HTML snippet that shows the backbone in 3Dmol.js (N, CA, C, O; Angstrom):
<script src="https://3Dmol.org/build/3Dmol-min.js"></script>
<div id="view" style="width:600px;height:400px;position:relative"></div>
<script>
const pdb = `
ATOM      1  N   UNK A   1    -152.085 -97.748  43.425  1.00  0.00           N
ATOM      2  CA  UNK A   1    -152.682 -96.654  42.567  1.00  0.00           C
ATOM      3  C   UNK A   1    -153.406 -97.387  41.435  1.00  0.00           C
ATOM      4  O   UNK A   1    -152.813 -98.229  40.761  1.00  0.00           O
ATOM      5  N   UNK A   2    -154.677 -97.070  41.229  1.00  0.00           N
ATOM      6  CA  UNK A   2    -155.345 -97.731  40.056  1.00  0.00           C
ATOM      7  C   UNK A   2    -155.127 -96.941  38.796  1.00  0.00           C
ATOM      8  O   UNK A   2    -154.605 -95.829  38.858  1.00  0.00           O
ATOM      9  N   UNK A   3    -155.500 -97.462  37.672  1.00  0.00           N
ATOM     10  CA  UNK A   3    -155.205 -96.898  36.377  1.00  0.00           C
ATOM     11  C   UNK A   3    -155.858 -95.507  36.238  1.00  0.00           C
ATOM     12  O   UNK A   3    -155.192 -94.578  35.781  1.00  0.00           O
ATOM     13  N   UNK A   4    -157.130 -95.335  36.614  1.00  0.00           N
ATOM     14  CA  UNK A   4    -157.702 -94.041  36.481  1.00  0.00           C
ATOM     15  C   UNK A   4    -157.088 -92.963  37.322  1.00  0.00           C
ATOM     16  O   UNK A   4    -157.053 -91.814  36.880  1.00  0.00           O
ATOM     17  N   UNK A   5    -156.589 -93.259  38.535  1.00  0.00           N
ATOM     18  CA  UNK A   5    -155.806 -92.303  39.318  1.00  0.00           C
ATOM     19  C   UNK A   5    -154.591 -91.934  38.630  1.00  0.00           C
ATOM     20  O   UNK A   5    -154.238 -90.756  38.576  1.00  0.00           O
ATOM     21  N   UNK A   6    -153.891 -92.924  38.069  1.00  0.00           N
ATOM     22  CA  UNK A   6    -152.585 -92.605  37.378  1.00  0.00           C
ATOM     23  C   UNK A   6    -152.829 -91.682  36.220  1.00  0.00           C
ATOM     24  O   UNK A   6    -152.095 -90.709  36.048  1.00  0.00           O
ATOM     25  N   UNK A   7    -153.837 -91.952  35.420  1.00  0.00           N
ATOM     26  CA  UNK A   7    -154.126 -91.008  34.301  1.00  0.00           C
ATOM     27  C   UNK A   7    -154.563 -89.659  34.679  1.00  0.00           C
ATOM     28  O   UNK A   7    -154.260 -88.669  34.012  1.00  0.00           O
ATOM     29  N   UNK A   8    -155.304 -89.613  35.795  1.00  0.00           N
ATOM     30  CA  UNK A   8    -155.704 -88.283  36.287  1.00  0.00           C
ATOM     31  C   UNK A   8    -154.418 -87.454  36.751  1.00  0.00           C
ATOM     32  O   UNK A   8    -154.243 -86.282  36.417  1.00  0.00           O
ATOM     33  N   UNK A   9    -153.598 -88.132  37.500  1.00  0.00           N
ATOM     34  CA  UNK A   9    -152.309 -87.461  37.910  1.00  0.00           C
ATOM     35  C   UNK A   9    -151.443 -87.106  36.732  1.00  0.00           C
ATOM     36  O   UNK A   9    -150.879 -86.014  36.658  1.00  0.00           O
ATOM     37  N   UNK A  10    -151.344 -88.043  35.809  1.00  0.00           N
ATOM     38  CA  UNK A  10    -150.504 -87.731  34.594  1.00  0.00           C
ATOM     39  C   UNK A  10    -151.123 -86.554  33.837  1.00  0.00           C
ATOM     40  O   UNK A  10    -150.378 -85.705  33.348  1.00  0.00           O
ATOM     41  N   UNK A  11    -152.396 -86.468  33.723  1.00  0.00           N
ATOM     42  CA  UNK A  11    -153.071 -85.370  32.996  1.00  0.00           C
ATOM     43  C   UNK A  11    -152.834 -84.069  33.759  1.00  0.00           C
ATOM     44  O   UNK A  11    -152.567 -83.042  33.135  1.00  0.00           O
ATOM     45  N   UNK A  12    -152.922 -84.082  35.061  1.00  0.00           N
ATOM     46  CA  UNK A  12    -152.749 -82.825  35.847  1.00  0.00           C
ATOM     47  C   UNK A  12    -151.309 -82.384  35.709  1.00  0.00           C
ATOM     48  O   UNK A  12    -151.045 -81.195  35.528  1.00  0.00           O
ATOM     49  N   UNK A  13    -150.365 -83.319  35.790  1.00  0.00           N
ATOM     50  CA  UNK A  13    -148.917 -82.984  35.554  1.00  0.00           C
ATOM     51  C   UNK A  13    -148.616 -82.435  34.227  1.00  0.00           C
ATOM     52  O   UNK A  13    -147.847 -81.480  34.124  1.00  0.00           O
ATOM     53  N   UNK A  14    -149.172 -82.976  33.204  1.00  0.00           N
ATOM     54  CA  UNK A  14    -148.939 -82.476  31.842  1.00  0.00           C
ATOM     55  C   UNK A  14    -149.537 -81.067  31.684  1.00  0.00           C
ATOM     56  O   UNK A  14    -148.939 -80.175  31.082  1.00  0.00           O
ATOM     57  N   UNK A  15    -150.664 -80.921  32.213  1.00  0.00           N
ATOM     58  CA  UNK A  15    -151.401 -79.627  32.158  1.00  0.00           C
ATOM     59  C   UNK A  15    -150.561 -78.451  32.860  1.00  0.00           C
ATOM     60  O   UNK A  15    -150.450 -77.326  32.374  1.00  0.00           O
ATOM     61  N   UNK A  16    -150.010 -78.846  34.014  1.00  0.00           N
ATOM     62  CA  UNK A  16    -149.231 -77.776  34.742  1.00  0.00           C
ATOM     63  C   UNK A  16    -147.960 -77.414  33.985  1.00  0.00           C
ATOM     64  O   UNK A  16    -147.548 -76.255  34.015  1.00  0.00           O
ATOM     65  N   UNK A  17    -147.345 -78.341  33.327  1.00  0.00           N
ATOM     66  CA  UNK A  17    -146.137 -78.114  32.595  1.00  0.00           C
ATOM     67  C   UNK A  17    -146.432 -77.387  31.300  1.00  0.00           C
ATOM     68  O   UNK A  17    -145.701 -76.482  30.896  1.00  0.00           O
ATOM     69  N   UNK A  18    -147.461 -77.773  30.686  1.00  0.00           N
ATOM     70  CA  UNK A  18    -147.901 -77.258  29.381  1.00  0.00           C
ATOM     71  C   UNK A  18    -148.099 -75.770  29.452  1.00  0.00           C
ATOM     72  O   UNK A  18    -147.774 -75.087  28.480  1.00  0.00           O
ATOM     73  N   UNK A  19    -148.595 -75.230  30.502  1.00  0.00           N
ATOM     74  CA  UNK A  19    -148.925 -73.821  30.566  1.00  0.00           C
ATOM     75  C   UNK A  19    -147.911 -72.935  31.244  1.00  0.00           C
ATOM     76  O   UNK A  19    -148.163 -71.749  31.457  1.00  0.00           O
ATOM     77  N   UNK A  20    -146.723 -73.517  31.600  1.00  0.00           N
ATOM     78  CA  UNK A  20    -145.693 -72.702  32.174  1.00  0.00           C
ATOM     79  C   UNK A  20    -144.653 -72.491  31.116  1.00  0.00           C
ATOM     80  O   UNK A  20    -144.218 -73.443  30.467  1.00  0.00           O
ATOM     81  N   UNK A  21    -144.245 -71.250  30.931  1.00  0.00           N
ATOM     82  CA  UNK A  21    -143.195 -71.049  29.955  1.00  0.00           C
ATOM     83  C   UNK A  21    -142.258 -69.874  30.409  1.00  0.00           C
ATOM     84  O   UNK A  21    -142.642 -68.971  31.152  1.00  0.00           O
ATOM     85  N   UNK A  22    -141.104 -69.965  29.936  1.00  0.00           N
ATOM     86  CA  UNK A  22    -140.139 -68.846  30.204  1.00  0.00           C
ATOM     87  C   UNK A  22    -140.121 -67.926  29.040  1.00  0.00           C
ATOM     88  O   UNK A  22    -140.932 -68.069  28.125  1.00  0.00           O
ATOM     89  N   UNK A  23    -139.231 -66.991  29.041  1.00  0.00           N
ATOM     90  CA  UNK A  23    -139.203 -65.922  27.976  1.00  0.00           C
ATOM     91  C   UNK A  23    -138.971 -66.606  26.581  1.00  0.00           C
ATOM     92  O   UNK A  23    -139.531 -66.166  25.577  1.00  0.00           O
ATOM     93  N   UNK A  24    -138.123 -67.705  26.541  1.00  0.00           N
ATOM     94  CA  UNK A  24    -137.871 -68.325  25.248  1.00  0.00           C
ATOM     95  C   UNK A  24    -139.132 -69.040  24.755  1.00  0.00           C
ATOM     96  O   UNK A  24    -139.447 -69.010  23.566  1.00  0.00           O
ATOM     97  N   UNK A  25    -139.835 -69.670  25.665  1.00  0.00           N
ATOM     98  CA  UNK A  25    -141.115 -70.344  25.289  1.00  0.00           C
ATOM     99  C   UNK A  25    -142.136 -69.360  24.780  1.00  0.00           C
ATOM    100  O   UNK A  25    -142.892 -69.651  23.853  1.00  0.00           O
ATOM    101  N   UNK A  26    -142.155 -68.154  25.411  1.00  0.00           N
ATOM    102  CA  UNK A  26    -143.124 -67.125  24.976  1.00  0.00           C
ATOM    103  C   UNK A  26    -142.739 -66.662  23.630  1.00  0.00           C
ATOM    104  O   UNK A  26    -143.620 -66.502  22.786  1.00  0.00           O
ATOM    105  N   UNK A  27    -141.417 -66.415  23.336  1.00  0.00           N
ATOM    106  CA  UNK A  27    -141.028 -65.956  22.016  1.00  0.00           C
ATOM    107  C   UNK A  27    -141.331 -66.996  20.971  1.00  0.00           C
ATOM    108  O   UNK A  27    -141.771 -66.669  19.868  1.00  0.00           O
ATOM    109  N   UNK A  28    -141.097 -68.252  21.311  1.00  0.00           N
ATOM    110  CA  UNK A  28    -141.454 -69.367  20.381  1.00  0.00           C
ATOM    111  C   UNK A  28    -142.928 -69.323  20.063  1.00  0.00           C
ATOM    112  O   UNK A  28    -143.300 -69.473  18.899  1.00  0.00           O
ATOM    113  N   UNK A  29    -143.760 -69.129  21.019  1.00  0.00           N
ATOM    114  CA  UNK A  29    -145.235 -69.040  20.816  1.00  0.00           C
ATOM    115  C   UNK A  29    -145.548 -67.828  19.928  1.00  0.00           C
ATOM    116  O   UNK A  29    -146.321 -67.923  18.975  1.00  0.00           O
ATOM    117  N   UNK A  30    -144.949 -66.722  20.254  1.00  0.00           N
ATOM    118  CA  UNK A  30    -145.117 -65.519  19.383  1.00  0.00           C
ATOM    119  C   UNK A  30    -144.705 -65.757  17.928  1.00  0.00           C
ATOM    120  O   UNK A  30    -145.379 -65.316  16.997  1.00  0.00           O
ATOM    121  N   UNK A  31    -143.617 -66.442  17.759  1.00  0.00           N
ATOM    122  CA  UNK A  31    -143.170 -66.770  16.388  1.00  0.00           C
ATOM    123  C   UNK A  31    -144.124 -67.657  15.644  1.00  0.00           C
ATOM    124  O   UNK A  31    -144.305 -67.521  14.434  1.00  0.00           O
ATOM    125  N   UNK A  32    -144.758 -68.601  16.394  1.00  0.00           N
ATOM    126  CA  UNK A  32    -145.812 -69.454  15.755  1.00  0.00           C
ATOM    127  C   UNK A  32    -146.997 -68.595  15.383  1.00  0.00           C
ATOM    128  O   UNK A  32    -147.620 -68.834  14.348  1.00  0.00           O
ATOM    129  N   UNK A  33    -147.334 -67.604  16.188  1.00  0.00           N
ATOM    130  CA  UNK A  33    -148.436 -66.627  15.767  1.00  0.00           C
ATOM    131  C   UNK A  33    -148.094 -65.918  14.511  1.00  0.00           C
ATOM    132  O   UNK A  33    -148.944 -65.744  13.637  1.00  0.00           O
ATOM    133  N   UNK A  34    -146.840 -65.493  14.396  1.00  0.00           N
ATOM    134  CA  UNK A  34    -146.440 -64.763  13.081  1.00  0.00           C
ATOM    135  C   UNK A  34    -146.555 -65.739  11.968  1.00  0.00           C
ATOM    136  O   UNK A  34    -147.047 -65.371  10.901  1.00  0.00           O
ATOM    137  N   UNK A  35    -146.130 -66.981  12.141  1.00  0.00           N
ATOM    138  CA  UNK A  35    -146.292 -67.914  11.035  1.00  0.00           C
ATOM    139  C   UNK A  35    -147.768 -68.139  10.691  1.00  0.00           C
ATOM    140  O   UNK A  35    -148.128 -68.301   9.525  1.00  0.00           O
ATOM    141  N   UNK A  36    -148.595 -68.146  11.703  1.00  0.00           N
ATOM    142  CA  UNK A  36    -150.010 -68.335  11.419  1.00  0.00           C
ATOM    143  C   UNK A  36    -150.606 -67.147  10.658  1.00  0.00           C
ATOM    144  O   UNK A  36    -151.449 -67.355   9.785  1.00  0.00           O
ATOM    145  N   UNK A  37    -150.207 -65.942  10.949  1.00  0.00           N
ATOM    146  CA  UNK A  37    -150.779 -64.781  10.303  1.00  0.00           C
ATOM    147  C   UNK A  37    -149.989 -64.349   9.098  1.00  0.00           C
ATOM    148  O   UNK A  37    -150.450 -63.479   8.359  1.00  0.00           O
ATOM    149  N   UNK A  38    -148.793 -64.923   8.852  1.00  0.00           N
ATOM    150  CA  UNK A  38    -148.016 -64.624   7.720  1.00  0.00           C
ATOM    151  C   UNK A  38    -146.964 -63.524   7.766  1.00  0.00           C
ATOM    152  O   UNK A  38    -145.871 -63.670   7.219  1.00  0.00           O
ATOM    153  N   UNK A  39    -147.308 -62.421   8.428  1.00  0.00           N
ATOM    154  CA  UNK A  39    -146.389 -61.311   8.578  1.00  0.00           C
ATOM    155  C   UNK A  39    -146.445 -60.762  10.009  1.00  0.00           C
ATOM    156  O   UNK A  39    -147.382 -61.022  10.764  1.00  0.00           O
ATOM    157  N   UNK A  40    -145.416 -60.003  10.344  1.00  0.00           N
ATOM    158  CA  UNK A  40    -145.413 -59.310  11.594  1.00  0.00           C
ATOM    159  C   UNK A  40    -146.538 -58.306  11.662  1.00  0.00           C
ATOM    160  O   UNK A  40    -147.192 -58.158  12.694  1.00  0.00           O
ATOM    161  N   UNK A  41    -146.760 -57.622  10.568  1.00  0.00           N
ATOM    162  CA  UNK A  41    -147.724 -56.563  10.537  1.00  0.00           C
ATOM    163  C   UNK A  41    -149.123 -57.143  10.796  1.00  0.00           C
ATOM    164  O   UNK A  41    -149.879 -56.612  11.610  1.00  0.00           O
ATOM    165  N   UNK A  42    -149.481 -58.307  10.053  1.00  0.00           N
ATOM    166  CA  UNK A  42    -150.779 -58.903  10.205  1.00  0.00           C
ATOM    167  C   UNK A  42    -150.920 -59.443  11.651  1.00  0.00           C
ATOM    168  O   UNK A  42    -151.995 -59.367  12.247  1.00  0.00           O
ATOM    169  N   UNK A  43    -149.818 -59.985  12.198  1.00  0.00           N
ATOM    170  CA  UNK A  43    -149.812 -60.484  13.560  1.00  0.00           C
ATOM    171  C   UNK A  43    -150.120 -59.395  14.568  1.00  0.00           C
ATOM    172  O   UNK A  43    -150.957 -59.562  15.455  1.00  0.00           O
ATOM    173  N   UNK A  44    -149.421 -58.267  14.414  1.00  0.00           N
ATOM    174  CA  UNK A  44    -149.640 -57.187  15.303  1.00  0.00           C
ATOM    175  C   UNK A  44    -151.061 -56.662  15.243  1.00  0.00           C
ATOM    176  O   UNK A  44    -151.653 -56.328  16.270  1.00  0.00           O
ATOM    177  N   UNK A  45    -151.601 -56.592  14.050  1.00  0.00           N
ATOM    178  CA  UNK A  45    -152.989 -56.083  13.922  1.00  0.00           C
ATOM    179  C   UNK A  45    -153.964 -57.074  14.583  1.00  0.00           C
ATOM    180  O   UNK A  45    -154.907 -56.664  15.260  1.00  0.00           O
ATOM    181  N   UNK A  46    -153.732 -58.352  14.385  1.00  0.00           N
ATOM    182  CA  UNK A  46    -154.620 -59.378  14.968  1.00  0.00           C
ATOM    183  C   UNK A  46    -154.555 -59.407  16.510  1.00  0.00           C
ATOM    184  O   UNK A  46    -155.524 -59.745  17.190  1.00  0.00           O
ATOM    185  N   UNK A  47    -153.367 -59.037  17.031  1.00  0.00           N
ATOM    186  CA  UNK A  47    -153.104 -59.093  18.530  1.00  0.00           C
ATOM    187  C   UNK A  47    -153.436 -57.755  19.153  1.00  0.00           C
ATOM    188  O   UNK A  47    -153.410 -57.658  20.380  1.00  0.00           O
ATOM    189  N   UNK A  48    -153.760 -56.672  18.361  1.00  0.00           N
ATOM    190  CA  UNK A  48    -154.140 -55.393  18.879  1.00  0.00           C
ATOM    191  C   UNK A  48    -152.904 -54.624  19.420  1.00  0.00           C
ATOM    192  O   UNK A  48    -153.017 -53.869  20.386  1.00  0.00           O
ATOM    193  N   UNK A  49    -151.773 -54.816  18.811  1.00  0.00           N
ATOM    194  CA  UNK A  49    -150.556 -54.045  19.215  1.00  0.00           C
ATOM    195  C   UNK A  49    -149.892 -53.484  17.965  1.00  0.00           C
ATOM    196  O   UNK A  49    -150.179 -53.886  16.837  1.00  0.00           O
ATOM    197  N   UNK A  50    -148.986 -52.532  18.215  1.00  0.00           N
ATOM    198  CA  UNK A  50    -148.288 -51.991  17.057  1.00  0.00           C
ATOM    199  C   UNK A  50    -147.237 -52.859  16.510  1.00  0.00           C
ATOM    200  O   UNK A  50    -146.723 -53.700  17.246  1.00  0.00           O
ATOM    201  N   UNK A  51    -146.856 -52.730  15.239  1.00  0.00           N
ATOM    202  CA  UNK A  51    -145.816 -53.580  14.660  1.00  0.00           C
ATOM    203  C   UNK A  51    -144.481 -53.341  15.362  1.00  0.00           C
ATOM    204  O   UNK A  51    -143.703 -54.275  15.558  1.00  0.00           O
ATOM    205  N   UNK A  52    -144.216 -52.078  15.742  1.00  0.00           N
ATOM    206  CA  UNK A  52    -142.989 -51.729  16.445  1.00  0.00           C
ATOM    207  C   UNK A  52    -142.897 -52.371  17.786  1.00  0.00           C
ATOM    208  O   UNK A  52    -141.823 -52.831  18.172  1.00  0.00           O
ATOM    209  N   UNK A  53    -143.971 -52.422  18.509  1.00  0.00           N
ATOM    210  CA  UNK A  53    -143.980 -53.066  19.819  1.00  0.00           C
ATOM    211  C   UNK A  53    -143.695 -54.563  19.638  1.00  0.00           C
ATOM    212  O   UNK A  53    -142.889 -55.126  20.379  1.00  0.00           O
ATOM    213  N   UNK A  54    -144.319 -55.188  18.701  1.00  0.00           N
ATOM    214  CA  UNK A  54    -144.099 -56.607  18.386  1.00  0.00           C
ATOM    215  C   UNK A  54    -142.590 -56.835  18.128  1.00  0.00           C
ATOM    216  O   UNK A  54    -141.987 -57.748  18.692  1.00  0.00           O
ATOM    217  N   UNK A  55    -142.009 -56.004  17.283  1.00  0.00           N
ATOM    218  CA  UNK A  55    -140.551 -56.119  16.998  1.00  0.00           C
ATOM    219  C   UNK A  55    -139.740 -55.912  18.277  1.00  0.00           C
ATOM    220  O   UNK A  55    -138.771 -56.635  18.505  1.00  0.00           O
ATOM    221  N   UNK A  56    -140.094 -54.986  19.078  1.00  0.00           N
ATOM    222  CA  UNK A  56    -139.363 -54.767  20.346  1.00  0.00           C
ATOM    223  C   UNK A  56    -139.445 -55.945  21.287  1.00  0.00           C
ATOM    224  O   UNK A  56    -138.474 -56.308  21.951  1.00  0.00           O
ATOM    225  N   UNK A  57    -140.621 -56.531  21.329  1.00  0.00           N
ATOM    226  CA  UNK A  57    -140.722 -57.738  22.231  1.00  0.00           C
ATOM    227  C   UNK A  57    -139.915 -58.923  21.652  1.00  0.00           C
ATOM    228  O   UNK A  57    -139.300 -59.673  22.409  1.00  0.00           O
ATOM    229  N   UNK A  58    -139.917 -59.094  20.300  1.00  0.00           N
ATOM    230  CA  UNK A  58    -139.142 -60.226  19.659  1.00  0.00           C
ATOM    231  C   UNK A  58    -137.650 -60.017  19.886  1.00  0.00           C
ATOM    232  O   UNK A  58    -136.911 -60.988  20.048  1.00  0.00           O
ATOM    233  N   UNK A  59    -137.182 -58.733  19.900  1.00  0.00           N
ATOM    234  CA  UNK A  59    -135.741 -58.500  19.998  1.00  0.00           C
ATOM    235  C   UNK A  59    -135.283 -58.376  21.502  1.00  0.00           C
ATOM    236  O   UNK A  59    -134.098 -58.214  21.793  1.00  0.00           O
ATOM    237  N   UNK A  60    -136.267 -58.461  22.419  1.00  0.00           N
ATOM    238  CA  UNK A  60    -135.984 -58.420  23.839  1.00  0.00           C
ATOM    239  C   UNK A  60    -135.844 -57.007  24.366  1.00  0.00           C
ATOM    240  O   UNK A  60    -135.434 -56.862  25.517  1.00  0.00           O
ATOM    241  N   UNK A  61    -136.152 -55.943  23.620  1.00  0.00           N
ATOM    242  CA  UNK A  61    -136.059 -54.632  24.100  1.00  0.00           C
ATOM    243  C   UNK A  61    -137.200 -54.273  25.079  1.00  0.00           C
ATOM    244  O   UNK A  61    -137.061 -53.384  25.920  1.00  0.00           O
ATOM    245  N   UNK A  62    -138.342 -55.002  24.940  1.00  0.00           N
ATOM    246  CA  UNK A  62    -139.513 -54.746  25.821  1.00  0.00           C
ATOM    247  C   UNK A  62    -140.102 -56.134  26.165  1.00  0.00           C
ATOM    248  O   UNK A  62    -139.985 -57.101  25.413  1.00  0.00           O
ATOM    249  N   UNK A  63    -140.735 -56.162  27.335  1.00  0.00           N
ATOM    250  CA  UNK A  63    -141.458 -57.344  27.696  1.00  0.00           C
ATOM    251  C   UNK A  63    -142.887 -57.244  27.177  1.00  0.00           C
ATOM    252  O   UNK A  63    -143.351 -56.155  26.838  1.00  0.00           O
ATOM    253  N   UNK A  64    -143.572 -58.351  27.115  1.00  0.00           N
ATOM    254  CA  UNK A  64    -144.919 -58.356  26.656  1.00  0.00           C
ATOM    255  C   UNK A  64    -145.808 -57.675  27.623  1.00  0.00           C
ATOM    256  O   UNK A  64    -145.745 -57.985  28.813  1.00  0.00           O
ATOM    257  N   UNK A  65    -146.621 -56.785  27.208  1.00  0.00           N
ATOM    258  CA  UNK A  65    -147.555 -56.060  28.042  1.00  0.00           C
ATOM    259  C   UNK A  65    -148.805 -56.829  28.269  1.00  0.00           C
ATOM    260  O   UNK A  65    -148.977 -57.898  27.684  1.00  0.00           O
ATOM    261  N   UNK A  66    -149.701 -56.332  29.104  1.00  0.00           N
ATOM    262  CA  UNK A  66    -150.954 -57.059  29.424  1.00  0.00           C
ATOM    263  C   UNK A  66    -151.856 -57.272  28.264  1.00  0.00           C
ATOM    264  O   UNK A  66    -152.513 -58.308  28.158  1.00  0.00           O
ATOM    265  N   UNK A  67    -151.903 -56.267  27.352  1.00  0.00           N
ATOM    266  CA  UNK A  67    -152.757 -56.497  26.112  1.00  0.00           C
ATOM    267  C   UNK A  67    -152.286 -57.646  25.242  1.00  0.00           C
ATOM    268  O   UNK A  67    -153.106 -58.428  24.762  1.00  0.00           O
ATOM    269  N   UNK A  68    -150.931 -57.769  25.017  1.00  0.00           N
ATOM    270  CA  UNK A  68    -150.378 -58.767  24.189  1.00  0.00           C
ATOM    271  C   UNK A  68    -150.592 -60.124  24.878  1.00  0.00           C
ATOM    272  O   UNK A  68    -150.996 -61.089  24.229  1.00  0.00           O
ATOM    273  N   UNK A  69    -150.324 -60.200  26.188  1.00  0.00           N
ATOM    274  CA  UNK A  69    -150.497 -61.452  26.917  1.00  0.00           C
ATOM    275  C   UNK A  69    -151.948 -61.896  26.887  1.00  0.00           C
ATOM    276  O   UNK A  69    -152.204 -63.082  26.680  1.00  0.00           O
ATOM    277  N   UNK A  70    -152.884 -61.027  27.080  1.00  0.00           N
ATOM    278  CA  UNK A  70    -154.333 -61.356  27.041  1.00  0.00           C
ATOM    279  C   UNK A  70    -154.737 -61.771  25.616  1.00  0.00           C
ATOM    280  O   UNK A  70    -155.550 -62.686  25.480  1.00  0.00           O
ATOM    281  N   UNK A  71    -154.215 -61.147  24.547  1.00  0.00           N
ATOM    282  CA  UNK A  71    -154.564 -61.521  23.237  1.00  0.00           C
ATOM    283  C   UNK A  71    -154.054 -62.926  22.914  1.00  0.00           C
ATOM    284  O   UNK A  71    -154.616 -63.630  22.075  1.00  0.00           O
ATOM    285  N   UNK A  72    -152.925 -63.336  23.633  1.00  0.00           N
ATOM    286  CA  UNK A  72    -152.382 -64.694  23.384  1.00  0.00           C
ATOM    287  C   UNK A  72    -152.951 -65.711  24.371  1.00  0.00           C
ATOM    288  O   UNK A  72    -152.561 -66.878  24.354  1.00  0.00           O
ATOM    289  N   UNK A  73    -153.866 -65.274  25.227  1.00  0.00           N
ATOM    290  CA  UNK A  73    -154.478 -66.125  26.171  1.00  0.00           C
ATOM    291  C   UNK A  73    -153.544 -66.477  27.381  1.00  0.00           C
ATOM    292  O   UNK A  73    -153.659 -67.542  27.988  1.00  0.00           O
ATOM    293  N   UNK A  74    -152.682 -65.592  27.673  1.00  0.00           N
ATOM    294  CA  UNK A  74    -151.724 -65.787  28.714  1.00  0.00           C
ATOM    295  C   UNK A  74    -151.815 -64.737  29.818  1.00  0.00           C
ATOM    296  O   UNK A  74    -152.478 -63.718  29.622  1.00  0.00           O
ATOM    297  N   UNK A  75    -151.210 -64.933  30.910  1.00  0.00           N
ATOM    298  CA  UNK A  75    -151.056 -63.945  31.982  1.00  0.00           C
ATOM    299  C   UNK A  75    -149.686 -64.092  32.622  1.00  0.00           C
ATOM    300  O   UNK A  75    -149.106 -65.178  32.612  1.00  0.00           O
ATOM    301  N   UNK A  76    -149.170 -63.014  33.172  1.00  0.00           N
ATOM    302  CA  UNK A  76    -147.834 -63.066  33.773  1.00  0.00           C
ATOM    303  C   UNK A  76    -148.045 -63.438  35.214  1.00  0.00           C
ATOM    304  O   UNK A  76    -148.955 -62.956  35.888  1.00  0.00           O
ATOM    305  N   UNK A  77    -147.154 -64.332  35.673  1.00  0.00           N
ATOM    306  CA  UNK A  77    -147.128 -64.786  37.137  1.00  0.00           C
ATOM    307  C   UNK A  77    -145.641 -64.784  37.457  1.00  0.00           C
ATOM    308  O   UNK A  77    -144.794 -65.270  36.708  1.00  0.00           O
ATOM    309  N   UNK A  78    -145.388 -64.212  38.605  1.00  0.00           N
ATOM    310  CA  UNK A  78    -144.000 -64.212  39.134  1.00  0.00           C
ATOM    311  C   UNK A  78    -143.881 -65.241  40.295  1.00  0.00           C
ATOM    312  O   UNK A  78    -144.743 -65.346  41.167  1.00  0.00           O
ATOM    313  N   UNK A  79    -142.770 -65.978  40.242  1.00  0.00           N
ATOM    314  CA  UNK A  79    -142.523 -66.989  41.230  1.00  0.00           C
ATOM    315  C   UNK A  79    -141.251 -66.797  41.898  1.00  0.00           C
ATOM    316  O   UNK A  79    -140.224 -66.610  41.246  1.00  0.00           O
ATOM    317  N   UNK A  80    -141.265 -66.837  43.242  1.00  0.00           N
ATOM    318  CA  UNK A  80    -140.029 -66.700  44.018  1.00  0.00           C
ATOM    319  C   UNK A  80    -139.719 -68.069  44.701  1.00  0.00           C
ATOM    320  O   UNK A  80    -140.614 -68.644  45.320  1.00  0.00           O
ATOM    321  N   UNK A  81    -138.515 -68.581  44.603  1.00  0.00           N
ATOM    322  CA  UNK A  81    -138.214 -69.854  45.181  1.00  0.00           C
ATOM    323  C   UNK A  81    -136.982 -69.709  46.034  1.00  0.00           C
ATOM    324  O   UNK A  81    -136.144 -68.840  45.796  1.00  0.00           O
ATOM    325  N   UNK A  82    -136.873 -70.583  47.051  1.00  0.00           N
ATOM    326  CA  UNK A  82    -135.772 -70.582  47.921  1.00  0.00           C
ATOM    327  C   UNK A  82    -134.491 -71.056  47.234  1.00  0.00           C
ATOM    328  O   UNK A  82    -134.531 -72.039  46.495  1.00  0.00           O
ATOM    329  N   UNK A  83    -133.361 -70.389  47.453  1.00  0.00           N
ATOM    330  CA  UNK A  83    -132.099 -70.831  46.808  1.00  0.00           C
ATOM    331  C   UNK A  83    -131.606 -72.162  47.313  1.00  0.00           C
ATOM    332  O   UNK A  83    -130.569 -72.647  46.862  1.00  0.00           O
TER     333      UNK A  83
END
`;
const viewer = $3Dmol.createViewer("view");
viewer.addModel(pdb, "pdb");
viewer.setStyle({}, {cartoon: {color: "spectrum"}});
viewer.zoomTo();
viewer.render();
</script>
């Protein structure tokens, strides 16, 4: 394997891992958004959701809906694997 092939494979591998996240990874990303905007209220307004919905998502009472995922540049994918 030559050097350019190695870096291409390494880049593809890092890209695939970088964009997969579980619920904890999503919440961490959401908390970074709150830090960016300063408050939950400002974050909710920027993401086009209610402050109560944002709180419910953070506390695990509700899952992120399509609007929140889209505003964060994400989409939901479900994966089934053999045990």
